[in-house]
N, C-alpha and C positions, 0 to 999 in steps of 0.2 A: 334389688332392684339397683340401689343406687351404686352398688358394688360392680355390677355388669357394665351400667352406665359410664362409670369411672373407667373401665378396663378398655372400652368401647372408645371413648375420646381419646386416651393413652395410644390405642393402635392408630387411629386417624392422625393424632400429631406425629406419631415415628412415621407415618407413609408419607406426611407433608415435608418431614424434615430429609429424609432418605432422599425423595423425589428433589427435591431443591438442592442437596450436596451432590448428587449425579450428575446433575444438570449445569451446576456451578463447576464440579472438577471438569466436565466436559468442555466448558467455555477455556477455563485455564489449560485444557489440554490442546486445545485448536489455536489458542494463541500464543503456548509457549512454543518457542524456535525450536527446532528438531536439534537434536545434539547427537553427535557421534560419540566415538569411544572415549572411556577415559585415558588420557595420553601418559598421564602420570602412574597409575595404575599398571597400563600395560609396560611401559618402559622399565618402571621396578621389578615386574614379574621377568621380561628380559635380562635385566642385569642380574638377577638373584640366579636365573637357570647359567648365564653365562660363568658367573663366580662359582658355582657349584659345579660346573663340569670342569672348570681351571683346576680346581681343588682335587678333584677325582683325577685328571691327567698329573698331576704334580705328585699324587701319593702312587702312581704308580711303579712297582720295584722294576726299574728299567734294566738296575745291576744284574739282577737275577737272570735275564735273557740272556742266557748263554749259549743256547741250542733252541730248536724252535720246540722242541718237547715238553721244555721248562717255560718257553712262552704260552705254549697252549696249556699248561699246566694252570700256570697264574690266572689267564684268561678264564678258564673254567671256573676256579674260586673266584671269580666277580662276577659270574653270569646271573646274579640277581638285583645288577645295577639297575640305573634308571636312562641311562644313556647309550651310543651306541659308541662303540670303538673299534679304530681301523690303528692297524701296527704296519708300519712300512719300514723296510730294509732298502735304502737306497730308492729304486723305484718300483720294488717287488712287495706286493703285499703279502706280508707273511703271518698276519694274526687278524683275528676280528670275530668279535661278538652279536654280529646281526649280519643274515645273509640277503637282506633285501634293499639294502644300500646300492643303487647303479652307479658304481665308479669306475667301472671299465673303460680303459682308454683316458684316462683324465689324470693328470701329471698330479702327484700328492703333494706338491709344493702349492698347488690351487685352494688346498684345506685349510691353508694357514690365514685365510680370509676369515672375518667374525660371522659373514654372512655366505653363504655359498648355493648354486642353485644345480639340482640335480633335477633328472627326467622324472622324477614323482615328486616333486616340491622343494621346498624352503627350509633349510635348516642352519641352525646356529651351531659353530662350531669353537672348539679349544682346542689348542694344540701343543706341543711339547717336543722338541729336537733335542736328542742327547747322541749326538755322533752322526752314525748313519741312521739311526732309529729315529722313525717321526710317528707320535703316536697324536692320533686326532678322536676328539670325542666331538658325537654328534648329537642333535637335539632337536627332532621336529617342530618346524616354525609354523610351516602351513603345507599342507597335502595338496598337490596340484599335478593331475592326472592328464592323460594325454584325451580321455575321455571319462565319462561318469555311468555309474550303472547302481544295483542297488546293494555292491561292494565296496565300489571305489568313490568315495566321495570329497570333494573338496570341502576344507575347512582347516580351521585352525584349532590345537590341542585346547583342551579346558580350561588352564591355567591364562590363557591370554583372554578368552571370551571377547574375540572379533568374530564380526559376520564374515560368511565365505567371499562375499564382494569384495571385501577390502583389497588392495591391491598392494604389490612389495616395488618399491624402487630401489636401484642403487643408488640415483642421484636425487638429490632435492629441487624441489620446484615450489612453485608459487600454493599450488592446489594440495599438497602433501603433507603429513607431518612428520618432523625429523624425528627420528629415537637416536639416543648419545646413550655412550657407555656410561659407566660409574664415575670415569674421569671428565666426563661431558664432551668427550670425542663423538664424531658424529660416524652412525655405523650403517643406516639406510633411513628409508621413509615408507610410510603408509598413504596410501592414497585411498580413501574414505567415497564409497558410491552414494549418492544423495539416495538413493533406493534403499540402502542399508542403512540409514540411521537408525537409530534408536527411537522407538517411542515413548514418550514420554510415559512415567508413571502413572501420571493423572487418569490415563485413558484406562487401564485394568480397574484403577479406583473408580472411575466414572461408571463403569460396567456393573462392579460389584454391588455400587449404592443404587444402581436402576433397577437391578434383578432383585437386589432385598425389598425394595418398594413394593414391587409387584406381589413378592410374598405376603409382605404384610397386608398388601390392598387383598388379598386374597383371603386371609384370614379374618379381616374385618368385616369383610361382605358375607363371609360363611357364617359370623357370628351375629349379624346384623339380621341377614334371613332366618336365624336360629331364633332370635327373639321375637320376631312380627308374623312367622308363615302361620302360625293359627290363626291370625285376626282375618277380618274380612278382604283385608288388602293383600293378601299371602302373595299370590300368585302374579300379583302387578309389582310388588317387591321383589320377585324372583326375575320379571323381566327388567326391572330397572337395574337390578345388580349384575344382570349378562351383561345389559349393554353398558354399564360404566365398566366394568371388567374388559370388554372387548373394546371398550374406546382406548383405554390406558395398555393395553396388551399390544394391540397392534401400534397406538403410536411410539411406543417404547422399543418394540422389536421392530417392526419394518421401517417407520417412518424417521424416528429417531438412531435407530440402528444400534447396536451393539460394537463398538470399536474393536479393531482385532479379529473380528469374528473369522474372518476370511482366512488368517492363518491356521486355524484349528480346522483338523481334518474333518469333523463332522459338518464345518460350515465350508468349506470346499465344493467346488462346483464339479470336483473330478468323479466324486462319486453319484451325483445325482443332480440335476439341472433342468427346470421345466418350465419357468418364466420367471417376471419379477418377484411376483408372489411368494413363489416356493422354487428359489434357490439352490437350495441345497438340501441335504437329508437333515440336518440341525433345524432348519425352518420347518419342515414338513414333522419332525418331531414337535416341536413346541407350536403348530398349527394342532397338532392331533392331541398334546394336552390342554389346547383351548376346547376344543369338543369336548374331551373328558371333563373338564371342569364344567362347562353349561349344564351337561347332561348329568353330572354327579349331583347338581344343586338341583335340578329338576328333579330326581328322584326321593332326593331327602327333602324338598320342601315345596313340591307343586303338589296341590289339592284338587278335587273335583269341584267345583265352584258348588256352592251351597245350593243354588236352584237344583242341583241334580239330585241331593241326598235327600229331601222331602220328599214324605211318603206320597204325596199327591203329583209327583212329579211323571210324565207321561213316559209309557215305554218307546216311543218313538222318539222321543227327545235322547233318550238312554241309546238307545240302538244307532242315531245318526252319530253322535258324540263318538261311542265306540267306533263305528267305522272311520271316521274322520281321525281319531288317534292311530289306529292300524294301518289307516292309509301313509301316515305322517312317518310311523315306524318303518316300513317297508321303503319308503322312499329313502329315507335316511341310511337303510341299511343298502338298499341301490348305489347311493352318494358314498358309504364305505367300500363298496366294491369297485367303484369307479376310482377309486383314490388309490387302491390295491393297483389297479390296471396301469394307472400313471405311475406307481412308484415301479413296476416293473418295465414300463416303455422307457422311463427317463433316468434310469439305472446304468451304470457303466457294467454291473456285473448280475448273476442271476441270482433270485432271492432263494432259492434253497439251499440249506445248510447241511452237507452231508458227512461233513469230515470236521469233527470238534475241533482240529486244530489250526481250520480256517477261521475259526472266531475272532473278530477283532470288533473296534469300538463301532465302526461302521455296522455291521451286521446285529451288533446289540440295540445299536440303536434303531436300526429296522424292526426288530422283536419289538421293544419298547412301543413304537410308534403305532405296529398292528396290535399291540395291547389296550392301549388308550383307546383305539377307535373301536375294537368289539367291547370293552368295557361301558364305554358311551352307548353303545347298542343296547347293553343288557340293563344298564339303569333305565334307560329308556322304556324298554318292553317289561321290564318289573313295574315299573310305576301304573304302565297303562294296565296292566295284569291285575296288581293291587285295587286300581281305582273303580274297576268295573268288576272283579268275583263278588261284591256284596249285592250285586243289582242282576247279575245273569248267571245261568247254570254254567258250568264249565263247559260241558260240552259243545253249549251253544256259542261262547267265547271262542272257542277252538274251532267251530265250524265259519265262525266269522273271520277269522284267519286264513282258511283255506279259500275262502271266497275272495277274500281279498288278495291273495298270492295267485289265485288263477287271473284274477282282472290285470292284477298287473302284468302278469306272464304275458297277457294279450296284448298289453299298452305296449310293451318293451321286447316283442317279438318272440315271445313263446319261448315256450322249453324246448333246449334242442336248439335254439336259433341262436339266441342274445347270449352274453356274456354274463347275465345275471342268473344263470340257471342255479348254480351254487348257493347265491344268495337267498332264491326263493325257496329251495330244500333246507338251508340252513334258519331262514326264519320261520317255517315250519315246524323243524325240529328245536327249536327254542322255545318258541311258541306253546308247543305242545307240553314240554318238560316246565315250564314255567306254571301252566295253566294246572294241571292236573297234579302239581307238586305240593304237600303241605307247608304250613309254613308257622315257624314260631315269632309272635308277636315281638320277643325279646332278641332273639338270636339271628331271626330271617330265615332264609331258605337253609334246609337240613345239609349235613357234611356230604351224603348219597348225593342230592339234588348239585352242591359246588364240584363234587367229582365229575359228574355228567357234562356240568358247564364246559368245566376245563377240556375235557374228551372233544367234545361238540367243537369248542374254540380249534383246539387243535387239527381234527379234521378239517374242519371249513378252509381253515389259514393253509393247511397242507394241501389242499385237492387244489386250491384257489394257486396258490403260490406254484406248482406243479404246473399248473394249466398256464399259468402267465408265463413263466420260465420257457414251456415249451413254446408256446407261441412267438415268444421274442427272438427265440433261438432259431425258430424255422423260417421266423422274416429276417433274422442277420444271415442265415445262411443262405438265403436266397440272394441278399446282397453281395455275402463274401463268393459264392459261385460264380457270380460275375466278373467279379475282380479276380478271383483264380482262372476264370476262363480265359481272362486276358491274357494274366500271367502265363497261364499253360499254354494260351495259343502262342504267345512268346517265348514260353517256356524258360522264364527268366529263374535267376537263383540271387536273392539280395545279397546272401554272405561273397558269393564269387563278385559279384560287382564290387563291394565295398574294398574286397583285396586285389582285384584289378587295378583301381586307382590308386592303391599305396604301390603295386610292383612296378606299373609303369616308368614313375618318377626316379626308381632305382636302375631299372633295364634300361631308360635313355641313356645313361651316364656310363654305362659298365663299361670300362675300359677293356676288359678280357674279353668282352665281346666283339667290341669292336676289333679288335686284334684278329681273333677268329675270322670276322668277317671282312677282313683287308686283306687274307691269305689269296694267292691267284686262285688256287684249287679250294672252295669253301666245301669240308666237310660236314654234312649236314648232322650226320650222328655225333660228333662232337659236338656242335653246337646245340644240339638236344640234350645232350646230357649235362653239357654246362646250365642250360636252363633250368631243367630237372633238379641239378643240386644245390643251386643258389635260390631258385623264384618257385618254381610248380612243382611242390611237396607239400607235405602234409593234408592239408583240406583239398589240393589239387587232386589227391589220389583218386577222386571219384569221376575226375576227367579224362577221356582220351587226349592227348597231344601231339599235334601235327604241326611241323614248320616246313616253311618253304623259303630259303634263302634266293633271292633274285634279283636283278638288276633291271635297267630300263629297258635293255634290246634281248633280253632272255625270254625262253619262248618255254611253253609249257605244256603238256600232252597231258589232253582230257582222256582217261579211261571211257567214261561211259558214252560220249560221243566220238572217241577216236579222231578228236578234233586237236591241233596243235594252234594254240592262242599267244599273244603276248601277256607275259604274265601281269605285267603291270594293268595292261588293257582287261584282261579276265576278272582278276581281283577286286578292281575297281570299279568295273561293272556290277559284279555280283553285291558288292557293298552300296550301289547306288540300289540296287533292286531287292535286296534284303535287309539290308543293314539300318538301326538304329543308334543313336548315340545314348550311352548310357551316363547317369549321374556322376559326374565329377574325374571324368575319363576323356583324354582329347585323342589316345592310342587306338581303345578298344573299343568294339561296337558289337551289340546284340544281331544276332542273325535270325530272322523269320522265315528259314528255309523251308519249315512244315515237315522235319524229319523226325520230331516226335522227342526230340531231345534238345537239352539247353547247349545250345550254340551261341560262341563268341569268337569273334575277329579282330585279330589285332594287325596294324600295319605300324614299323619302326624304320624310318629311313634315316641311314647313317651315309656320312660324308655327303650331303647333298649338295656342296657346291663345289664339288670334284665330278665332273663325268666320268673321268677314267675308274674312280674308285667308290662311285655312288653303288650302294646295294642297299635294299628293303628287306626286311625279314618278315615275313608273313606268317603270323600263328594263329590257327585254328584249335579251339578247344571245342569236345564236343563229350557231353556228359555220359556216362557209365548207365545203362539201362540196370535199376533195380540195385542200386548200391547201396551195401551196408556196412558201412565203416565206425570209426571214432566218433562218437558225438561231439561237440565243440562245448568247451566249458562257459559258463555265465560269465565267467569273469573276464572274457576275453570280448565279450560283446556291449556295445554302447547300449543307454535307455533308448534309445530311437530306433536302433535297430533291433533289439531286443523285442520293441512294441511291435513291430514289422514281423517279426516272427511267431510271437505270441498269438497271433490272431487266427491260427490254423493249428493251436494246443488242442488236443483231446480231439482232432478229426482224422480221418483218413480221406485219402482223396488216388483217383486215379485217373488217367487221359486214355482213351483209345483212338486211334487213328486209322480209319478207313475199317472199323470192326475189330481192330486188334490192340489188345493192351500195349502200349509203351511206353508208361510212366505210372507208377505206384509209388504212394508213400502211407506210412502209419500202419497199425496192427490189422487191421483188416485184410485179408487174403481175398482179393478182387477175382474174378471168372476172367478168362483170355477172351472172351469174346463180348461185345457190347449187347449184343440182343437181349442176351438175359435180363438187362435192366429195361428193356422196353423205350428206348428213348424217342422222344416226340421233336419235331424240329423247332427251333425257337421257344420251347416250351422248358418248363421247368415241371417235374413231376418227380413227387414224393412216391418212394418205393419202399416196403417193410420187408424185411428178411430177417428173422429169428430176433437176436437182439438188437441188431442194426437198423437204423432208418437211414435210407439212402437218398440223395437229391441229386435226380439226372436231369443234366443240361445236354443240349445239342446244339452250339451256337452256329455250327456249319454242318452242313449235309455228311461230311467224313469226320468232322471231330465230336466226341463226347465225352462230357466230364462228368465223375460221379463225386459227391462229396458227401461222406457217410459220419455216422456218430453214433454211439450205441446209447441205448436206450437207458431209462433209470432201470434199476432191479428193484427186486420185492424188497431187500434188505436196504436199500436208499429209500424206500418209504416207508418202511417201519422205524428208520433212522429218523428222519423228518417227522413222523409223527412223534415219535419218543420226546426229540428232544422240545417239540412245542409243545406237547402235553407238560412235560416237566417246567418249562417257563411258565404257562399261564397257569398251572397248578401254584408256585414258589410267587407267583406276582399278586395271582388273587388272594393267595394266604397271606402274604403281607398286607393287603388292602383292608381285608376285614379284618386281622390283626389292629390293624392302626383306626378302622371306625370302630370296632369294639373298645377299643382303648381310650378312645372320645367319648363313650357313652358312659353314662351314670351305672353304679355299680361293677364297673369292672375288675376282674380279679384273673389272677393266673393260674387259677384252681382249674385244674380241668379233672373230666371224668374217668374212672378206670378203663373205659374203652378205649378212650383217647389216649392216656398214658400206653395201655396194651398197644395201639398202633404206632404210636410215636416210636417207644424202646424198641418195638419190632422192628419197623423201619431204620432206625438209626443203627441196630445191630447189625441187619441186614448189610445196609452201607457201607458201615466200616467194614464188615466182611470182605463186602464188593470190592474196596477201595483197596484194602490189603494185597488181595488175590489179585486184582488189576495191576496195581503198582509191581507185585512179585511177578507178575506173567511178562509185564512188559519188561523189565529188567533183566527177565531171567534171557527172552527172547532179543532184546538188544546184544546182551553178552555173545550167544550162540551167533549172531549177523556178524558181528565183529569177530568172533573166532574165526568163523568160516571164511572173512573177507582177509584175514592175518594169513591164514593157510594159502588160500588163493594168490596175496600176494605173494607169498614164498614161493609157492610153484611159479609164478610168472617170473621171476626174479630168476629163478635157476633156470628157466628154458630162456629167459632173455639172454642168459650169461653165455648159454651154450651157442644162443645164434650170433652174439656176440666175436665167440671166438671162432664162428666159422666165417663172418663177414667179415672182421677186423684181423684176425689171426693172435695167436696165443701170446704174441709180445706186446698186446694192449694197443692202443690209438697212439700213432706216432704223430699227430697233429695239435697243435693248440688252438687251431681257428674254429669257433662254434660254427662258423658261417662255412662252412667246409663240406665237401661231399658225406662227413659223417652225419649230417643233419638228415641228408636223403635217408643214408641207412638205416638210420633210428626209427625215421619215420615209415619206410617198409615193414620193421620189425614191429613197431607200434600198432599198425592196422591190421598185422597178424594176430597180436598177440590182446587188443582192444587196452591196451594201456600206454600212457603217455609215459618219456623214458627222458631224464636225463642222465647224461655220462661225464664224471669228472675226473681229473687228473689226479694223481699221488699230490701233489698239491693242494687237492681242494678247490683247483678254478676248472670252469667250466669247459667243456671239449665240445659238445653237442648235446644238441636238444631235438626232439620229436616237437615242441612246443618254440622253436625260436622266436614267436612273437612275443610270449611271454617276457623274455628279456630283451629283446627290441623295444619293446614298450615301456622299458621302465619299471616295471611290476616287481622285479625281482634283479638283484645282482647277479655276476657271474661266482661268486663266490660261494661254496658250498654250506649247508646248515651247519654253523659253529659245534653245537654238540655232537651231532652226527661225525661231523669230520674228527673231533677229538676221541669219541668213544671207539671209533673202527680203525683211525690210524697209530692211536697212542695205549690203546687198552686192548684185551682181550676180545673185546665185543664182535662177534661174527655178523650181525645183523644191528638195524637201528630204528625203531618205530618211533614218529613222533607224529604230533597233532603240530600242522605248522599254519599260520595265517598270512593271508594278503590281503590287506583293506579289512573289509569286515567278513572275509570267507576262511572259515575255518575248514581244514581238509588233512587226512592223514597222508602221510607221507614215509616211504619205505627205502632205507639203504642197505647197502648189500657191498662187501669189497669184491671188487674184479681181481682175481689172482693169474701170474702167467703161468707158463708150462712148468716152470721152475718152481712153482708155488709161491711166487712174491707178487706183492701189492704194486699192480699196476693202474689202480684206476677204482671207483668207486659208481656204483651204479644205484640211481635215485627212480622210484616209481612214485611219483606225485598222483595221488588219487584224486583228481579235479572232476570227470566224467563218473569215475567209480564212486567217488565219496556223493555225488549227487544220487546215484543207484541204491548206495549203502543208506542214503537218507531217504530216497524214495520208500525203500522196503521196510526201514523201520518206522516210517510215517504210517506205511500201510497197516503195519501190524498195530502201530496205536492206536489207529482208526478204528481197525476192526476190532479190539479189545474194548475201546472205549465204546463204540456203537451196540456191541453187544452187551456190556455193561449197562448202558443208558436204556436199551429195551429191555433189560431183567428188571433195571429200577422200577420201571414203569408197571411191570408185571407183580415185583414186590410190594407197590404201594396197595396196588389191587389188590394179591392176595392178604395183605395185613389187613386191609377195610374187612374182608370176608372173614378171615381167621377171629380178629377181634371180635365181631359180631358173632360169630358162632360162640365164642367163647364167654363172651357178656350179656348173652341173650336170656340164660336163667336169674341172672345178677339184675337184668332189667326187668324181668318177669316179677322177681321178687321184691324189687323197688317200688313197682305199680302195686302190687298185692297191698304191700306195708301203707303206700300212700292212699289206699281206698279203705283203710280199716277206719270204723265206725263203731262208736261204743252202742250206738240207738239201733242197729240193724246186724244181720246175722252176715260173718265175714267168710268169704270162700277159702278153703286149703288149697294148696298146690300140689298138682300130681308130678313129682318128680321121682324118675327111675334110677338116676343115677347115684354111684357110693363114694362120690368124692367129697373134697369139702364143701361145695354148694349143694350138694344133697344135705349135709350134717346143718347148713343155713336152713334148710326149706326144713329139716324135721324140726328144727328148733324154732322156727315162725309156726308150722302147726299146731306146734305144741303151745305156743304163745297164743295163739288163737282161740284154743279150749280154754286156756287160764282166763283168758280176757273176757270168753265169753260169759263165765262164773263170775270174775272180777265184776264186769259191766252190769251184770243182774245184782249183784250187791250193790254197787254204787247207786244204781238207779232207786233201789230201794232206799237206800240209807239218803237220798236226794230227794227222792218224792217227801219221806219223813220230814227230811228239813224244812222243804219246800212249804209242806203243809201247816209244820211249825210256823213257820216265819209268816206264811199267808193267816195262819190262826190269830197271829198278834195282829198283823195289820188289820183284819176284818172286827177282832174284838175293839181295836181303835177307832176305827170308823166306823162302828156300830154305836159305841160307847158315845161317841160325840153327839148323835142326835138324840139318844136316850136321854142323857141330862136334861136339856131343856122341854123333852116330852113331859117328864117327872116331874118338871116344875110347873110347869102349864097345867098339867093335872091336878096337881095340889092347889094352885090356884082357882082352879075351877071348882074345884070341892070347896074351897073356904069362901067363895064368892056363894056357893048355893046354900051354904049353913049361914052365911050373913044374909042373905036375901037382900043380894047386891041390887041397886038399881040397873036397870038397862044388861040385864042378865044375858038377854038374847044376843046382844050385839058382844057382849063380853065372849057368849059362848062360841058365836061365830068365827072370831079373830082366834081363839084357844085352838077349834078344830080345824079352821085353815091353817095353823101352824103346824098342828100334829098330822094333818095328810100330807103337808110338805116333807117334813120329816120322814113322816112313812114311804113317801115315794122316793126319796134319797136312800133309804135303806132297801126298796125294792130295786133301785138303778144300781145298787152295787151288788147286791145279790145277783142280778141279772148278769154285769158284767163278768162277776166272780164264777159264774155258771157256764157264761161263754167260755172263759179261758181256762177252766177245769176240766169241762166235758167239751172240749171240741171235737168234731165228727172226726171220725178215720180219714185220713187223707185219701182222696182216690188217685193213684197213679196213672198218670195217661200223657199220651204226646200231646204237647200245648204248643201252639204258635204264638211265640210271647208279643210279637207284633201285634197279633188279633186282640191280645189283653189290653196292651196298653195303649191302643189307638182306641179301643171301647171307653175305657177310663179317661181319656183325653176327652173325649165327645161331651161325655157326662159332664164333666165338670166346666168344657170350653163352653158349652151352651148356656149355663148357668150362672156363669159370672163375667169378670170384666177383664181378668187376668188372662192375658195369652199365654197359651202353652203350646209351646215348639216341639216338633221331632226332629232329631237328628239322627238318621237311620244309617249306620257305616256297615250293618251285618247283612243286609237284605230283605227280601219281603218276607222269605220262608225261615225264621228261627226257630225250630224246635227245642224245647225242653221239655223234660219228664216231670211234672208236679200235678198238684191237683189246680185244676181252671178257676173255680170261683172263688177259694181261698187266695190265689194269687191275683185274681182281679181285684180281692179285697185288700189286698197289701198293698197295690198299685193305687186304689181309691184311697188308701189311708195316708200313704205318701204326698200323692198330688193334693190332698184336703190338708196337710199338716204344712204343705210348702205355701197353700196360696194363704194359709190364717197367718202364716209368720210375716207376711208382708204388710208393713205399716199403710194406713190407710192415704198417708200423706204421699205414697211413693209409688211412682208407675212400675207394676208388677209385672214379672215376667217370668216364664218358669219354663225351663228346656229339658227335654228327655233325652239323652245322646244313649245309642244303641250302638256297642261294637263288639266284634269277637276279639277273645284275646287265647289264641289257642284253642283248647278243646270247650273254652267257657264261653258264657254269654254275660257281658258286664252292661248293667242297664243303671245309667246316670241319671239322677231327677236333681235339678238344681234350681234354687231359687236365689230371688234377691231382697232377702227379707232380711230380719235382725239379726239371725244367727240364733246360736246356741250358748247359753251362758256359760260360765267355767263350772260355775258350783254344779248344775245338773248333767254334766257331760258324760263322766264316769255311770252315771244310774240312768241313764237315758232308756235302755231298753230293759231295766229291772221294773216290773209290775208296781206301780204306784197309786194307791186309789185315793189320792187325795181329790177333794171337791173343787180346788182351785185350778184343776188344769183342765177340765173337760172333759174327762176321759182318753187323753190325750196319752197320758202313761199304759194303759192298758192296751191299746192299738198297737205301738209299737212293739211292746212284749209278744202280742200275738202275731204280728210280720215277722218278728225274728224264727219264731216257733215254727211258722208255714212254709220259710225260706229254708230254715235247718233241717228240717223233715224232706227238703226236696233235695239236700246234698248241696245246698248250696251256703251263702254267708251275706249279712248284710253289715256295713259300716257306714260312717259319715265323715265328710270334713267340713269344717265352718271356720267362718271368720266374723267374729262378732260385729254386728253392725253393716255387714256386705251381704252377710248369705251361707246357707249351706248347699251341699251336695251329699244326697244320701244314693248308695252304690247299692246293688242288687247282683249279686254274680251268681249263676248258675250255670249246670253242666249242659253242655249242647249235646243233641243227639242227632247222628247223620239222617239225612232227608234228599229227595231227589235234588233238590237246589244247591245244597250245601254239604257233599260229601267230600272228606279229607283223604288223604291216602297216605 
């Protein structure tokens, strides 16, 4: 007790210290000025990099660069360096070891500066000039792209440890931090934004202290409740502890807040945001843990108040209490169900996890959140069941559950109407499982029950999550189709609008275009070809292009109406009627002309100040119907534009104009007529067809929009259930292991059945993992091999096409902005592959993705390893994995030969979009394999449980029989037909039973002889004691008679009185011994032990002043098999002894506690008497016929024999001066009210 108090005080002191330290650190953090980066550290890092680069450049063997081949051999030998190197000869780039530096068109002398700015960022440089050879080493200082996405991120490399918001300036200023070289010369400046100042280290230290204080508080409150929960104030202590924990938990997490939590993904509102109380998924997780804590304590420490445990308690009172607690339980489950729906409604994504590779920290947090909530419900319901199973029959409790569920169904909308249907079904399933499951007092629910709990959890959560996800998706789809209808009514193309804004800037200043439009006779075909070559290629292959050059007095013939109109008047009128401005563009407009296609119209006026030369170029773009071309790589799309495009991921959609299909997108093949989908004007109608669910919307009589999504498949449902089951199984197993570890007598020793299960599951899991890894590896290799072969075939086909398009002599132009780009784009659309064409010098000639180079994501120089291997070795192809930003992709190179088999260039197929396809295919295989093996794992666990039980069933039977062996009764043999090892054990057991019967007879005979021998000694001693004074008294009487003593009559009376007293003593001894030796044969019958206890309690309660309380934890009908009369005598003897042990000066109290322990009934009779002295504790149940004990010795000996004859045991615990507890344990037998499953 003293040790526990000391430990509790230590925890409380530690809590106060941590709490105070946390707030002190918080105060220091708040009042400490924000600090930026360490200038000295950054400056030293920059100087170190520059020195290393200069040493690297100085060590280059420039003298060996006698030819390009020797140069490239030297570069190839240095390919493992940390720096990028460019080698210039004059103004020509002749060598490089990095193809991502965008240095095209820059004078090499520019790179002699210490810091240079390229299109993709800032670089530190070091140079060396040797004649006309210039060597420049580059080291990235900061990446700065034109836009950002998941592959392109602005920021500094790790050695500099700077925030992305820090700016770089060549000129010093008052707000900047100057960086100097090793000699103290100025290099450049950093400008640190205040929003990117570093947070003081005291902030995370404060967070750590505050969180640790909560942990210590949790432990202290747990031990505090554990110490006092058995007292009469136990429930109030639980309420007090819960209130204290809630107060500090809310104060520290919500009011004080944890600094910097917003920087953590879990506490970011990006994934979940509902209110100030639940602003993130992290707060939701903490809230669920709080509920879990309160109800875990409820399960451990809450008990039904003592007023309900007395036998005299009213049935009505118990029924009201049961109904109240069941109502609380169902309302809490409905509350949890509502939390699930809030989680779905306010989360940014769906809750159903189907692909394991999509697992991230947010999904894991959601799983733990759900786990905490469901486990809290389990703790609540299990405590309710345990409190009332001792008072009601099991079926009555379940009937109450059905009634409560039905009433709540009416209250909350009824089954099939409200959102709590799954909650009611789950409540009844869990209620039935917990009510009708057997329990072990030491270990709780059985392993089978635990598996069923995990399965019910998985089913409930899976169904609720799918239901919530489907409802949320349908709700979002209704909003999405309105937005989509607006877009499709206008037929917008977000990507096209982005590129139109870029094109118009170049097109307005195109000198060549101005020259073509300034001709006296404008050739529209030449103008169109020029626009296609330089502007409208690539992505614009999905549009039809029409151009009309016109001047203010020009006329236009309208074919539809056969009218002649002024072109300016006609086009500007059309623009006023149908045109809408698009974001970021001054010349292009969207045309809402209801033609079922995406239409854009552009007007460019040239020479506006010269009336004689003024010419306008009218450009009309109309999308091609059902275009299927090469996709757009994610690398070239910004985060903002990607977010717009992601809205329709996973959906197919179609547009019908006047009942005819005019546009479709996605995997679903739509019908040509809209009447199949039964549209309703201004209404959104869901329509089910096969595996697809369609949402049909008709915003106008002649327009119908259909938005479709594939439903969940059976494999998806199985996958979700398997993942949830495995999670709840592991989560619950860890929790149970922790609870058992905290309990007394914990041991890692497990039964043979558990060992078989664990070994079987682990063995199969290891095999499954090996096979899964092998399957995935082999499949990935096959996919990569297939794609490599596909690349080779594409390369050969593309080279043939290039020979046809460009000629056998190879490309003759050196400008990547030439007609070559257009030809490459046409070929790219045919072969569904990106194409780059390089010259013999390794420099870019043309590309189907020129925007990759225009945006500075890559340089015009070829991959150096590919160039060296194809130009200077015997390699006929080169495959490499390249990287731009964070994007890894496969790149394939082959040489292009002319008619004379001479090298004329290199063809490169970068696998951007194809790499996405390869990644998706590999991911699909991995997901399929992992999903299958997860489902199989669930089956393995189930099979392991079944097989282990089948294998160990004979062992359990053998264990049961051995545990039931008694020397004083007949022991049954085992009938086992198997001829295996277990059969040998059974045979040995049967032989042992036979030998034990013989040995038991001999032992019984020997024990009887020894007992009678010992008893004869005791009887002789006890009889001898009164015989000696009797003999002396008779001798004195004889002498008195002979001596004729006076008053002989009085003397005679005294002697005879003494003799009679001694004779009575002998008679009492003989009677007690006769009763002990010749006890009547016990009559085995079913006895309600509560009735016998109550009879004895009434007997002694009515005849004394000592109160006798009965505390019944086992129920009113607790049946045992024993002799009822003898059992009543045992309780009479024990209660009488308890009353007699209480000193007269003490207010006596006797408590009788009845409870079940597994399949046993334990009765404890506790008194507050003087206890049993140490001297007689060991022999308390040994027959002892001393005349000084008032017969107490034989009473306990008789009681022990009665209890042991009934298959039980009796023992005691005592503390001298404080009292004793005598325990009687008897096997219970089933009855209508206490059936065990």
